[in-house]
C-alpha positions as a Markdown table, in Angstrom:
| # | Residue | x | y | z |
|---|---|---|---|---|
| 1 | Met | 123.5 | 85.4 | 129.3 |
| 2 | Ser | 123.8 | 89.2 | 129.9 |
| 3 | Val | 120.7 | 91.4 | 130.0 |
| 4 | Gly | 121.6 | 92.9 | 126.6 |
| 5 | Arg | 122.0 | 89.5 | 125.0 |
| 6 | Leu | 118.8 | 88.2 | 126.7 |
| 7 | His | 117.0 | 91.2 | 125.3 |
| 8 | Lys | 118.2 | 90.5 | 121.8 |
| 9 | Phe | 117.5 | 86.8 | 122.1 |
| 10 | Glu | 113.9 | 87.5 | 123.2 |
| 11 | Gly | 113.5 | 90.1 | 120.5 |
| 12 | Ile | 114.6 | 87.6 | 117.8 |
| 13 | Leu | 112.1 | 85.0 | 119.2 |
| 14 | Ala | 109.3 | 87.5 | 119.2 |
| 15 | Ala | 110.2 | 88.5 | 115.6 |
| 16 | Ala | 110.3 | 84.8 | 114.6 |
| 17 | Val | 106.8 | 84.3 | 116.0 |
| 18 | Lys | 105.5 | 87.1 | 113.9 |
| 19 | Val | 107.4 | 86.1 | 110.7 |
| 20 | Phe | 106.5 | 82.4 | 111.0 |
| 21 | Ala | 102.8 | 83.3 | 111.6 |
| 22 | Glu | 102.6 | 85.7 | 108.7 |
| 23 | His | 104.7 | 83.9 | 106.1 |
| 24 | Gly | 104.6 | 80.3 | 107.3 |
| 25 | Tyr | 107.7 | 78.4 | 108.6 |
| 26 | His | 108.7 | 77.3 | 105.1 |
| 27 | Gly | 108.1 | 80.8 | 103.6 |
| 28 | Ser | 110.2 | 82.6 | 106.3 |
| 29 | Gln | 113.9 | 83.4 | 105.9 |
| 30 | Ile | 116.5 | 84.3 | 108.4 |
| 31 | Ser | 116.7 | 87.7 | 106.8 |
| 32 | Arg | 113.1 | 88.4 | 107.3 |
| 33 | Ile | 113.3 | 87.5 | 110.9 |
| 34 | Ala | 116.5 | 89.7 | 111.3 |
| 35 | Lys | 114.6 | 92.7 | 109.7 |
| 36 | Glu | 111.6 | 92.2 | 112.0 |
| 37 | Ala | 113.9 | 92.0 | 115.0 |
| 38 | Asp | 115.9 | 95.1 | 113.7 |
| 39 | Val | 119.2 | 93.2 | 113.8 |
| 40 | Ala | 121.7 | 92.3 | 111.1 |
| 41 | Asp | 121.3 | 88.8 | 109.5 |
| 42 | Gly | 124.6 | 87.8 | 111.0 |
| 43 | Thr | 123.4 | 88.6 | 114.5 |
| 44 | Ile | 120.8 | 85.8 | 114.2 |
| 45 | Tyr | 123.7 | 83.3 | 113.9 |
| 46 | Leu | 125.3 | 84.5 | 117.1 |
| 47 | Tyr | 122.1 | 83.1 | 118.9 |
| 48 | Phe | 120.8 | 80.3 | 116.6 |
| 49 | Lys | 122.4 | 77.8 | 114.3 |
| 50 | Asn | 119.6 | 78.0 | 111.7 |
| 51 | Lys | 115.9 | 78.5 | 111.2 |
| 52 | Glu | 115.1 | 75.1 | 112.7 |
| 53 | Asp | 117.1 | 76.1 | 115.8 |
| 54 | Ile | 115.0 | 79.2 | 116.1 |
| 55 | Leu | 111.7 | 77.2 | 115.9 |
| 56 | Val | 112.9 | 74.7 | 118.6 |
| 57 | Ser | 114.2 | 77.5 | 120.8 |
| 58 | Leu | 110.9 | 79.4 | 120.4 |
| 59 | Phe | 108.9 | 76.3 | 121.3 |
| 60 | Arg | 111.3 | 75.5 | 124.2 |
| 61 | Glu | 111.2 | 79.0 | 125.7 |
| 62 | Arg | 107.6 | 79.7 | 125.3 |
| 63 | Leu | 106.2 | 76.3 | 126.2 |
| 64 | Gly | 108.7 | 76.0 | 129.0 |
| 65 | Gly | 107.4 | 79.1 | 130.5 |
| 66 | Leu | 103.8 | 78.0 | 130.2 |
| 67 | Ile | 104.5 | 74.6 | 131.6 |
| 68 | Gly | 106.0 | 76.2 | 134.7 |
| 69 | Lys | 102.8 | 78.3 | 135.1 |
| 70 | Phe | 100.6 | 75.3 | 134.6 |
| 71 | Glu | 102.5 | 73.2 | 137.2 |
| 72 | Ala | 102.2 | 75.9 | 139.9 |
| 73 | Ser | 98.5 | 76.3 | 139.2 |
| 74 | Val | 97.8 | 72.5 | 139.1 |
| 75 | Arg | 99.8 | 72.0 | 142.3 |
| 76 | Ala | 97.7 | 74.6 | 144.1 |
| 77 | Ser | 94.4 | 72.8 | 143.1 |
| 78 | Glu | 92.7 | 70.9 | 145.8 |
| 79 | Thr | 91.3 | 68.1 | 143.6 |
| 80 | Ala | 92.2 | 66.4 | 140.4 |
| 81 | Glu | 89.0 | 67.6 | 138.9 |
| 82 | Ala | 89.9 | 71.2 | 139.7 |
| 83 | Ala | 93.4 | 70.6 | 138.4 |
| 84 | Leu | 92.1 | 69.4 | 135.1 |
| 85 | Arg | 89.8 | 72.5 | 134.8 |
| 86 | Ile | 92.7 | 74.8 | 135.6 |
| 87 | Leu | 94.9 | 73.0 | 133.1 |
| 88 | Cys | 92.3 | 73.4 | 130.4 |
| 89 | Glu | 91.6 | 77.1 | 131.4 |
| 90 | Leu | 95.2 | 78.1 | 131.3 |
| 91 | His | 95.9 | 76.1 | 128.0 |
| 92 | Phe | 93.1 | 77.9 | 126.2 |
| 93 | Ala | 93.6 | 81.3 | 127.9 |
| 94 | Glu | 97.4 | 81.5 | 127.1 |
| 95 | Leu | 97.0 | 80.5 | 123.4 |
| 96 | Glu | 94.0 | 82.9 | 123.0 |
| 97 | Arg | 96.1 | 85.7 | 124.5 |
| 98 | His | 99.0 | 84.9 | 122.1 |
| 99 | Pro | 97.3 | 84.1 | 118.7 |
| 100 | Leu | 100.6 | 84.4 | 116.6 |
| 101 | Leu | 102.3 | 81.9 | 119.0 |
| 102 | Ala | 99.3 | 79.7 | 118.8 |
| 103 | His | 99.4 | 79.8 | 115.0 |
| 104 | Val | 103.1 | 78.8 | 115.0 |
| 105 | Thr | 102.7 | 75.9 | 117.4 |
| 106 | Gln | 99.4 | 74.6 | 116.0 |
| 107 | Ile | 99.7 | 75.1 | 112.3 |
| 108 | Glu | 103.3 | 75.8 | 111.3 |
| 109 | Leu | 104.9 | 73.2 | 113.5 |
| 110 | Arg | 102.8 | 70.4 | 112.0 |
| 111 | Gln | 104.3 | 71.2 | 108.6 |
| 112 | Ser | 108.0 | 70.9 | 109.7 |
| 113 | Ala | 110.2 | 67.9 | 109.3 |
| 114 | Leu | 109.8 | 64.8 | 111.4 |
| 115 | Glu | 113.1 | 65.3 | 113.2 |
| 116 | Leu | 112.2 | 68.8 | 114.1 |
| 117 | Arg | 108.8 | 67.6 | 115.4 |
| 118 | Lys | 110.6 | 65.0 | 117.5 |
| 119 | Glu | 112.9 | 67.5 | 119.0 |
| 120 | Ile | 110.0 | 69.7 | 119.9 |
| 121 | Gly | 108.2 | 66.7 | 121.3 |
| 122 | Lys | 110.9 | 66.5 | 123.9 |
| 123 | Thr | 109.9 | 69.9 | 125.1 |
| 124 | Leu | 106.3 | 68.9 | 125.3 |
| 125 | Lys | 107.0 | 65.8 | 127.4 |
| 126 | Pro | 106.8 | 67.6 | 130.8 |
| 127 | Tyr | 103.3 | 68.9 | 129.8 |
| 128 | Leu | 102.1 | 65.3 | 129.1 |
| 129 | Val | 103.8 | 64.2 | 132.5 |
| 130 | Leu | 101.8 | 66.9 | 134.2 |
| 131 | Ile | 98.5 | 65.8 | 132.7 |
| 132 | Glu | 99.4 | 62.2 | 133.7 |
| 133 | Ser | 100.1 | 63.3 | 137.3 |
| 134 | Val | 96.6 | 64.9 | 137.4 |
| 135 | Leu | 95.1 | 61.6 | 136.2 |
| 136 | Leu | 97.1 | 59.5 | 138.8 |
| 137 | Glu | 96.0 | 61.8 | 141.6 |
| 138 | Gly | 92.4 | 61.5 | 140.5 |
| 139 | Met | 92.6 | 57.7 | 140.4 |
| 140 | Ala | 94.3 | 57.7 | 143.8 |
| 141 | Ser | 91.6 | 59.8 | 145.4 |
| 142 | Gly | 88.8 | 57.8 | 143.9 |
| 143 | Ala | 87.6 | 60.6 | 141.7 |
| 144 | Phe | 88.7 | 59.0 | 138.5 |
| 145 | Arg | 88.1 | 55.4 | 137.4 |
| 146 | Pro | 90.8 | 53.1 | 138.7 |
| 147 | Glu | 91.2 | 51.2 | 135.4 |
| 148 | Leu | 92.0 | 54.2 | 133.3 |
| 149 | Asp | 94.7 | 53.7 | 130.7 |
| 150 | Val | 96.7 | 56.7 | 131.9 |
| 151 | Lys | 99.0 | 57.0 | 128.9 |
| 152 | Leu | 96.1 | 56.8 | 126.5 |
| 153 | Ser | 93.9 | 59.2 | 128.6 |
| 154 | Arg | 96.7 | 61.8 | 128.8 |
| 155 | Gln | 97.1 | 61.7 | 124.9 |
| 156 | Leu | 93.4 | 62.1 | 124.5 |
| 157 | Ile | 93.2 | 65.0 | 126.8 |
| 158 | Phe | 96.1 | 66.8 | 125.3 |
| 159 | Gly | 94.9 | 65.9 | 121.8 |
| 160 | Ala | 91.4 | 67.3 | 122.4 |
| 161 | Met | 92.7 | 70.6 | 123.7 |
| 162 | Asp | 95.2 | 70.8 | 120.8 |
| 163 | Glu | 92.4 | 70.2 | 118.3 |
| 164 | Ala | 90.2 | 72.8 | 120.0 |
| 165 | Val | 92.9 | 75.3 | 119.6 |
| 166 | Ser | 93.5 | 74.3 | 115.9 |
| 167 | Ser | 89.8 | 74.5 | 115.1 |
| 168 | Trp | 89.6 | 78.0 | 116.8 |
| 169 | Leu | 92.6 | 79.2 | 114.7 |
| 170 | Leu | 91.2 | 77.7 | 111.4 |
| 171 | Ser | 87.9 | 79.5 | 112.1 |
| 172 | Asp | 89.9 | 82.8 | 112.1 |
| 173 | Arg | 89.3 | 83.1 | 115.8 |
| 174 | Lys | 85.5 | 83.8 | 115.3 |
| 175 | Tyr | 84.6 | 82.7 | 118.9 |
| 176 | Ser | 86.2 | 82.7 | 122.3 |
| 177 | Leu | 88.5 | 79.8 | 122.9 |
| 178 | Ser | 88.2 | 80.3 | 126.6 |
| 179 | Ala | 84.4 | 79.9 | 126.3 |
| 180 | Gln | 85.1 | 76.3 | 125.2 |
| 181 | Val | 86.6 | 75.4 | 128.6 |
| 182 | Glu | 83.2 | 74.3 | 130.3 |
| 183 | Gly | 82.3 | 71.9 | 127.5 |
| 184 | Thr | 85.7 | 70.6 | 127.1 |
| 185 | Val | 86.2 | 69.8 | 130.8 |
| 186 | Asp | 82.7 | 68.4 | 131.0 |
| 187 | Phe | 83.6 | 66.0 | 128.2 |
| 188 | Phe | 86.8 | 65.0 | 130.1 |
| 189 | Leu | 85.2 | 64.5 | 133.4 |
| 190 | Arg | 82.3 | 62.4 | 132.0 |
| 191 | Ala | 84.9 | 60.0 | 130.6 |
| 192 | Leu | 87.2 | 60.0 | 133.7 |
| 193 | Arg | 84.9 | 59.9 | 136.7 |
| 194 | Ala | 84.5 | 56.8 | 138.8 |
């Protein structure tokens, strides 16, 4: 993709985040996204098939970038416990830094069709695999209990962080999400430690 096309693509995604957050996924139209992006309605269709494609692309692009950042930080951690802390810190900090994106991924996504959620779930899979790798590392090093159900544990860890973000959003962001890291990680480690 040329620099100009990439710039326009990114502009449309940024506009979509704002429009989806302000009007809800179902209350948003392509024309509203185009207006926010300062492009013609038809231009949107040069980049995306429909509104669903915009949401999937938004999730893939934004989450894909975050997962790359998470992976690099986790790999640099010396212990599984440190990796879990870094994962939680980054998860909360990134979504706190981008509240409109957090709203779209936490609130609007849950109101979309099952097929759309399944497609987005494919994008989420590498994140779950990353959490799983931290758990396996902790088990191998003896830091985490050897009998852990890894698949269940990764779902519980992701689910707890996901719920913490949703609760923060639904409270109108009245408190610091990043301030919840210590309590969240303490909870995880008490359940995981050998």
